[in-house]
VMD Tcl script that draws the C-alpha trace (Angstrom):
set ca {
  {36.62 -48.15 62.00}
  {32.93 -48.98 62.24}
  {31.62 -51.05 59.36}
  {28.79 -53.35 58.48}
  {29.25 -57.11 58.76}
  {28.28 -58.35 55.32}
  {27.93 -62.09 55.05}
  {29.70 -62.27 51.70}
  {32.71 -60.57 53.27}
  {32.67 -62.77 56.36}
  {32.05 -65.93 54.34}
  {33.70 -65.28 50.95}
  {33.84 -69.01 50.21}
  {30.02 -69.01 50.19}
  {29.43 -65.88 48.10}
  {27.79 -67.69 45.18}
  {25.86 -70.01 47.46}
  {24.54 -67.06 49.51}
  {23.26 -65.43 46.35}
  {21.66 -68.64 45.08}
  {19.98 -69.40 48.40}
  {18.65 -65.85 48.73}
  {16.94 -66.28 45.37}
  {15.78 -69.90 45.69}
  {15.28 -70.67 49.38}
  {12.68 -68.76 51.38}
  {14.01 -69.89 54.75}
  {17.50 -68.69 53.92}
  {16.15 -65.47 52.42}
  {14.33 -64.75 55.69}
  {17.46 -65.48 57.74}
  {19.52 -63.26 55.48}
  {17.03 -60.39 55.69}
  {16.80 -60.72 59.48}
  {20.59 -60.66 59.76}
  {20.90 -57.71 57.38}
  {18.22 -55.70 59.22}
  {19.86 -56.39 62.58}
  {23.31 -55.53 61.24}
  {21.98 -52.24 59.88}
  {20.39 -51.41 63.24}
  {23.67 -52.14 65.05}
  {25.58 -50.01 62.53}
  {23.21 -47.08 63.10}
  {23.72 -47.32 66.86}
  {27.50 -47.65 66.58}
  {27.71 -44.59 64.32}
  {25.52 -42.56 66.71}
  {22.75 -42.20 64.14}
  {20.36 -43.89 66.55}
  {20.64 -43.68 70.35}
  {20.61 -46.86 72.43}
  {22.00 -48.07 75.73}
  {25.05 -50.33 75.92}
  {22.80 -53.18 77.09}
  {20.57 -52.84 74.04}
  {23.57 -52.73 71.71}
  {25.17 -55.77 73.35}
  {21.92 -57.75 73.13}
  {21.63 -56.90 69.43}
  {25.21 -58.03 68.86}
  {24.52 -61.34 70.61}
  {21.45 -61.86 68.44}
  {23.46 -61.06 65.31}
  {26.03 -63.71 66.26}
  {23.26 -66.23 66.92}
  {21.73 -65.63 63.48}
  {25.14 -65.64 61.81}
  {25.91 -69.02 63.40}
  {22.60 -70.35 62.13}
  {23.35 -69.04 58.64}
  {26.81 -70.61 58.67}
  {25.36 -73.96 59.68}
  {22.70 -73.67 56.99}
  {25.30 -72.84 54.34}
  {27.31 -75.92 55.27}
  {24.33 -78.25 55.18}
  {22.73 -77.04 51.93}
}
mol new
graphics top color blue
foreach p $ca { graphics top sphere $p radius 0.5 }
foreach p [lrange $ca 0 end-1] q [lrange $ca 1 end] { graphics top cylinder $p $q radius 0.2 }
display resetview
C-alpha cells in the first residue's frame, strides 16, 4: 500500500513538539514544509499521478531521508 510518510506518524513521540516548532521556529517550519512538499511529490509519482523515471524517484527518496534525518536531529536538540 502506497502512503504518505507523515512526520507525526513516523515520530509519534515528537507530535506535540513538531506542532510547536512549526508554529514558533522558522527554520523548523521551512524544513517541515520542504519535507512535506517532497513527500507529496514522491506520493504522486508512486501513485502514477505524475510520471517520472526510477532514477528521479530514487533521488527524491534519498533527499527525503536526508531531510528527515535532519528533522530528527533537530527535534532531539531543541
